[in-house]
N, C-alpha and C positions, 0 to 999 in steps of 0.2 A: 295634668288631668283635673278638671274642675270637680269639686264636691257636689255631690246631687244629693239633695234633701228629700227623703222619702217620707217625712214626717214620723211617726211613730215606728214605721217599718226599719228607720235607718239604724236604730240599735241593733236589731236582728240582722241587718245585713252586715254590720261592723263585726258581729259574731262570726257570721259565714266566712267572711274575709280572713277573720283571724284563724279559723279552723284551718283554712286552705293553706294559709302561710305556714301553719305549724306542720301540716302534712308534708309540705314541700321541703320544710326543713328536716324533717325525719327522713325522707327520702334521699337527701343530700347526705345526711349523716350516715344512713345504711350504706351508701355507695362509697363514702371515704373509708369505712370499716372494712367493707369488702376488699378494698385497694391495700389496705394494711395487710389483711390476710393473704392477699395474692402476692404482695411484697415479700412476705415472710415465707412462701412456698416457691418463688422463682428466683432466678439470677439477678435481675436489674429491673429499674424502671425507666421508661422512656417518657419525656414530656414533650407535648406539642399543642398547638392550638386547634380547637375543633368547634365548628358551628357558633362562632362568635363567643365562646367562653374564654376567659382569659387564659387558663392554663388547665389541660387535662392530663391526668397522670395515667399512664397506661402500662401494665405490667409486660415484661418481656423475657424470654428465655433465648439466650444466645442472639440478641438482636432480633427476634422475631416476637412480633405482638401475640398475646394469647388473650382469649377472651376471659372477662372476669366473671366468675361464678362462684357463688358461695359453696364450699364443700357440703355435700349432702351425706349426712350419716344416718343409716336406718336405725331407727330405734323401735324396738317392738314394744308394745304395751303389755301390761299384766295380763289382760284379757287375751291378747294373742298368743302370749306363751301358755296359758292355760288351754287354749283352744289347740295348740299344737300337741300338747301333753295328752290331751283327750284323744286325738286322732292318732297318735302313736298307739296308745292303749287299745282303741277300737281295732286297730289294723293287726295288733298281737291276738287280740281275741277271736278276730275273723279267721286268722291263720290257724290257731288251735282248733277252731270249729271245723274248718276244712279237713284237719288231719284225722278227727275222729271217725272211726268205721261207721259205715251207713249200711242200712238195709239187713235185715234178719237178726240183727242183734238186739236183745232186750236187756234193758237195765232196770234195777229196782232201787227205790228211794222211800225212806220214811218222811212222811210230810210233817209239817209243824204241828199238825193237830193229832198226829199219831196214826195215820192211815197209811196203807201200803200203794205206792204209785208204780205202775208198771209203764215204762217208757218203751217207745220202739214198736208199739201195735199199730199207731196211726198219727195223725198230726197231733192230738192230744193225748196225754196219759190215761190209763185206766185207773182209777184210784177208788179202792174199798178199804172199809175198816176190816179188821181180823175176823170179826163174827161173819161178814159177808163173804170173805174169802173161804172160810170152812163151810158155809153152806153151799158156796159154789163148788168146792171139791167134793163135798158129799154128793152132790147131783151131777158129778161128771158123767158117770155111765149113762144117765138118762139124756144129758145134753149131746152125748156122742151119738146114741141111738136115734135121736130126733134129727141130728145133721144128717145121718146116713139115711134115714127114711125120707128126708126132704131135699135131697141133694140135687134133685132135677129143678126144684123152685128156687134154690139158694144160689147167689151169684157169687163168682170169684173176684177179687178185686182186680179191676182194669178189664172186666168184662161187662158189657151192656145188655 
């Protein structure tokens, strides 16, 4: 092959050619390493000429050629392991929430600020401070009378 001078570009072309040669060398090196791995994993090796190459080594098991593939070992990253742990925790939490009694049961809890929260009345808790609950209990008879007097105007949950 005749050398072609591209002027200042020739240096760049030589670099590209060198990079291509390095890549080809790397591919051949990886193929040889794969053959050694295959040879250690199977019974024997068969040599033959293939596509103009002087010698190609193919792994065999009991005289039958086997394809050369590098073993794939699944490796889970730390993020994947953390995600699996979080998924397991959420599944356990969902299961415990499903087993809780629903409908009709009220539960009480004291909030961080010292208020009493009643859960189970609706979607959100009813939260009042102690003085507010005492005022509400003191007015319980008036509230009951008002509900009885206006029952025709008040709706029950689920009615429209």
